[in-house]
N, C-alpha and C positions, 0 to 999 in steps of 0.2 A: 373720473376714476370711481370705480365701485368701492363701497365700504367693505370693511372686514366681514361684516355679517353677510352682505350680498355675495361676496366671493365664496364664503364658506357654505351658504345655503345652496348656491349653484353647484358647487363641487359635491356637497353632501347628497344632492338629489340624484347623483349617479352612484351613490354609495349608501344604500339603505339596508343591505344584507350584511349581517354581522360577520359572516365568513369572508366577504369581500374586504371589509375593514381590517380583519385580522391578517389577510394576505398583504395588505398595505403596510402593516406594521413591520413586515420583513422586506417586501419588495421595494418600497420607496427608499428606505435607508440604503439598501444595496445600490440602487440606481444613483442616488445622490453621491455616495462614496465613489462609485465608478466614474461618474462625470467629473468629480473633483480630481480624481487620480488621472484621468485622461487629459483634462485641461492643464494639469500641472506638468504635463509632458510637452506642451506647446510653448516654446520660448517667444517672448516679445522683445527681449533685449533688456539691458541694465539689470539683469538678475530676476526680472519679472516673467511670469508665465501668463497664459490666457486665463488661468484660474483667478488671478487678482481682480480684473475688471468684472468678471462674472460674479464673484463673491460680493464685490462692492455694489453692483446693481441689484443683486438678490436681497442683500441686507437693506438697501435703501427702500426697496419695494415693501418689505416686511415692516420696517419702521414707519413708513408712510401710512400703513394700514392701522397700526396699533403700537404705541410706545412699549407697553409691557411685553406683549407677545413678540414685537419686533426685536426687543433686546434679547429675549430668550432665543429667538430664531437666529439672531446674529451670533450669539455664543455658540449655538449648535452648529451653525454653518462654518464658523471659524475653526471649530474643533474638527469638523469633517474636512475642511480645507487642509488643515495640518496633517490629518491622517492620510488624505489623498496625496499630499506632497511626499510624505514618508514612503508610501507605497510606490509612487512614481519613480523613486530612486532605486527600486529593487530590480534585480535581473528579471527579465520577462514581464516588465510592468505593462507593456501594451496588451499582451495577451490576458494578463490578470484583469485589467480594466475592462476589456471586452467581455470576458467571462462573467464578471460581476454584473455588468450592464445587462447582458443577455439573461442571466439567471433572475435578476430583479424583474425584468419584463415578463419572463415566463410566469413568475409568481403572480404578477399583476394580472395577467390575462386569465390565469386560473380563477382569481377572485372575480373578475368581470364575467367569467362563464357562470359562476354562482349567481351573480347579480342579474345576468340576462340583459346586460346593457353595456354599450361601448364605454371606454374611458372618457372622462370629462374633457381632456385636452383635445380630443377630436373636434369638439365644437367650440372650444375656447383655449387657445394656446397658453393663456395665463394659468390654465390648470396645471401646467408643468411646474409652476412656482407655488401654486396653491396646495398642491399635493403634499409636499413636506410639512407645510403649516397645518394642514388637515390632520396629519398623523400626530403631530405634537399636541394639537387641540384635543384630539380623541384620547390621548394619554392623560391629558389634564382632566378630561371628563371622568375617566376611570378612577382618577385620584379624588374625585368629588369636587374639583375646582371648576371655576368658570361656569357655574350652573345657569346664570342668566343667558349666556351665549349659547349654551347647550339647548335651553328652552327655545330660544329664537330660531336655532337651526332646525330643531324638531318641528316647530310651528311652520317653518317655511318649506322644509324638504320632506316632511312626513316622518312617521315613527320608523324605528329600526325593525327589520324582519329577522326572525331567528333568535329573538331575545326571550328567554324563558323567565317568566315572572314567578317569584316565590311567594306563596300565600302567607299572609301574616300568621305568626304562631306556628309555622311548620318548618 
């Protein structure tokens, strides 16, 4: 299994344009919420839905990559699962889930149009799981956290494009 850094470097190599990353801040959460909401509508019996094993597998993947980030991802995925379950109980839930899913992907493809490159999952299906982690890590970078990981990703995937640097003293 690839390491956390290897997964993120690979994924980041498809996401070096700042505009693409910004679209992912909206598109990926919409997609994850939509998937949770849609999976919460598929009963497995005994009160469980397909959402439960998918959440369990996703959280196990994140925890295997990194305990601290895995715990954060587990909390976020459980919150998303909770929200998806609430939405699944609403009238018109199927259409809402499909709309959120489609909207999220439209936003993603706009970002990849800016990037000039296909989405990472086309070459590696694990990109579908790495994408939400990438968004969380990018938020952490914006907060000034995980700087060694950010440096490793930049070293492996290259610098971001579209970043305006502010001159010292201006």
